[in-house]
N, C-alpha and C positions, 0 to 999 in steps of 0.2 A: 504494500500500500504506500502511496506517495504522501509524504508529509513535508511541511516546510518549517516546523517549529523544532526547537531543541527539546528532547524528552528529559524530564527530571523525575527521578524515582527516589523516594525516601524509604529506606529499609532499615529497621532496627536502629533508628537514630542516625543513620549514615545516609548522606545524600549522594546519590550516584548520578552523574550527568552523562547521558548517552547521546552521542552525536546522531543527528537525523540522517536517514539514508541519503546517499548521494543522488543528485539529480540525474535523470536519464541521460545517457551519453548522446551527444548531438553529433550528427554526421554532416560535414561541410560539403555542400554541393557546388558552390561557385567560389572562385578565388581571385576575381578581378578587382574587388574592392570598390567598384563603382557604386554610387548612391542608388539604393533600391527601396521600393515600398510597394504597398497594395498587392499582396501576394494572394494567389488563388489557384487551386488545383483544377485542371480540366476534369470533366465528369468521369472519364475513364481512368483517371489517376496516372496516366502516362506522361503528362507534361504539367508544368506550372506556368502560370501567366503572372507577369509582374511589371511594374514601372521601373525603368532604368534610365539614368542619365549617363550617356556614353559619348565621349568626345564632344561634350557640350550640348548634346541633343537629348531631349527628354522624349521617350517613346514607350509604347507597349511592346514588351519582349516575351519570349517563351523559351523554356529550357526543358529538356527531358528530366524525369524524376530522378535519374541517376546523375544529373549534373552535366550531361553532355549536350551538344547541339544547341547552344544558346544562340538565338538569332532574333532580329526584329520581327514582330508579328504584323506590324504596319510600317510602311515606309517612313523613316524618320525625316522630318522637314523642320529646319530651325524656325520657319515662319509660322508653322502650324503644329506646335507640340501636341502630343496626345498622351494620355495616361489613364490609370485605373481601369484596365480592361476586365470584363467579367463575362464568362461564357454561359450560355443558356444550358439547362440541364441535359438537353439532347445533344449538346456539343456542336450544334450547327451554326449558331449565331453569336456574335460578339457585340457587347455594348461598351462604350468607353467615352471619356471626356476629350473633346477636341477644343484646343485653345486657338482661336483666330486672333493673332497678335495685331494690335493697333498701336504702332509706336512701341512704347514701353508697357502699355496696358494690354490686357488680354480679355477677350470675350469668350467665356466658356459656354459650350453647348454640348448636348448629349447626342452622340452618333451611334449607329448600328452598322455592322458589316457582317459578311460571311466569316466563318470561323478562321479562314486563312487570311483574313484582313482585306479581302477584295470586296468590291461593290459597296463601299462606304457611303452612307447617306445620313442626312440630318434627321434625327427623331424628335428632339426637343430643341427648337431654336434658342439662341442666347436671349435671355431676358434679364438675368442677374448673374450671381455667382452660382453656377450649377455644377454639381460634382457627385461622386460616389454612386454611380448607377448600379443597380443590382436586379437581375432577372428574378421574377417570382418562380417557384419550382415548376408551375405548369406552363411557364413561358408566355403567359397572357399579359402580364403587366411588368412595368419597370418601377422600382422604388429609387428615388434619388433625393439629394439635398439641394435646396435652393434658398437664396436670400430674396426672392422676388416679392415677398410680402414684408420685408424689413430685416429680420435676422434669420439665421439658419433654421429651417424647418424641413420636415420630411414630407414628400409627396409621392404619389404614384400616378402612372399614366398608362394608357393602352400601348402595348409593346409593338404594335404594327403601325398605328397611325400617329402616336404621340398625343392623341386627344384624350378626352375624358379625364382631365387632370383633377386629382383629388388631394386636398391638403389633409394630412393625417395628424400633424402636431400643431399646436397653437399656444406657445408659451414664450414668455419674455427671455427665457434662457436659450442657449444654443442646443439644437437637436441635430445630431449627425450620426455617421457611421451605421447606416441601416443594414440589417442582416436578417433575411427570411428564415423562418424555421423550415425544416425539411418538408413538412406537410402543408406549408403555405398559409397556415392559420394565424401565425404570429410574426411580428418583426421585433427583433432586439435592436437597441440603439443606445448611443451615449447621449447624455443630456447634462447641461450645467444648471438646470432649473433649481437645484438645491444648493448652488454656490460653486461647488467643484463638479467635475465630470463624474457621473455615476452611470452604471449600466441599468437600463430599463427594458421592459417589454411592453408590447401592446398588441391587441388584435389587429388583423390586417386592414381593418377599416378605421384604425386610429383610436378605438375605444379601449376601455379596461387597461389603462396604463398602470403598470406595476413597477415599483423600484426594486431592483434586484441586489444592488450593492449599496453599502452605506459605510463609507470610509473617508477620512479627510484627504486622502491622496486622490490621484486622478485614475479613473478606470475608463478605458476606451476600447474601440475596435473589437466589438463582440463578434464571435463566429460560432454558429451552431454546429454541434457534432452531427454526423450523418444520421444517427438514430434519434436525434432530438432530445437526448437525455441530459447533455451537458453543453455549456457555453464556454468557449475559450475567450480570453480577453487580455488586454495589456494593462498593467498597473505599475505604479512606482511606490506602492505602499511599503515595500521593504527596502527603500532607499534608491533604487534605480529601476528602469523599466524592465519588467520581466513578463513572461507568459504565464498566465494563470488559467485554471479551469474552475468551474463551479457547476453544481446541479442547475437545471433549467429554472428552478424556483429561487436560485440565489444562495442556496445552502452549500456547505462543504467547499469553500474556496481553497485552492491548492496552488502553490507556487511551483511550476514545473521546471523552470530553467535554473533559477538560483545561481546566477553568474554575474560577475562584476561588469560585464559588457552590457550594452543596451539591446534588449530583445523585444521585438515588436512584430505586428502584422501576422498573427497566427492564422494558419490555413489547415483545415482538417483534410487528410487523405480520404477519398471516397469510402474506403473500408473502415474508417474510424480507428485504425490501429496506430497511426502516426500523425504528427503535427509538423508542418513546415513553418519556418519563421525566418525573419531577417534579423541579423545580429552584427554588432560591432566588435564582438569578442576577439577577433583576430586582426583587427584593423579594418577600416573601411566598412562597407555594408554588404554582407554576403548572405546567401540562402543556406539554411541548415534544416535538417529533419531530425526528429527524435521519436522513438517508439513510446506509446503511452498505454498504460494498463491500469484499470481501476478495479478495486475490490469492494 
């Protein structure tokens, strides 16, 4: 069983301090040290999708799950950077953020393309700061974050037309990082509505908002396990950014990485047996995987 605390046992007046079990060993997949973020497994588990800044160009990239064959998924263009790609569950379509640069400013919009990056087209035209697009499990809707009504809120839209836009959150705090549950009935997200960022969940229509974490540190980037039983997230509650998991109701939080490097952007493998993440532990920002097992 994974634990993040030091175990203390008092026996016959003597206190024994038992070291917590070591964190699962992480396997390094990339070693280029380029800045990376927004990690996501392809539905078949054979590849990972991520954002990479390479030679000054930000773009959506892909790499095999063994760390080989890293390549751009979309043509990199310094005038139209793209990032935060997410594949539909059937593996046929890609949604991503396209940045139409205007001088030093950018106009973010949501685009869709074939899984190989071809036939890109605008799904949600630029209206404000639009980012973090995520396919619903049935492929019918896109959840994303926008500032079109003032501050960061979560919306959904029809995945084919970009129409039927529905605002799911309405709070003075920032709501971002949406993540659909595997059955499509809920969305987990990060919100600053209580002062600092905490993980919340809500039904797919925006109702029944529930706070899942309650800690003075920042909890962000939730990711549902494939079986829907646990949520991985990033938190700095132990001093630096680490990957944690908790039950879907917020109980049993566990620090999985326990490393002095910065660990972020957890992504579950489709079989639920491992988690990929981005870490600075060896310098730069590279992709790692670790096996996970819960008792």
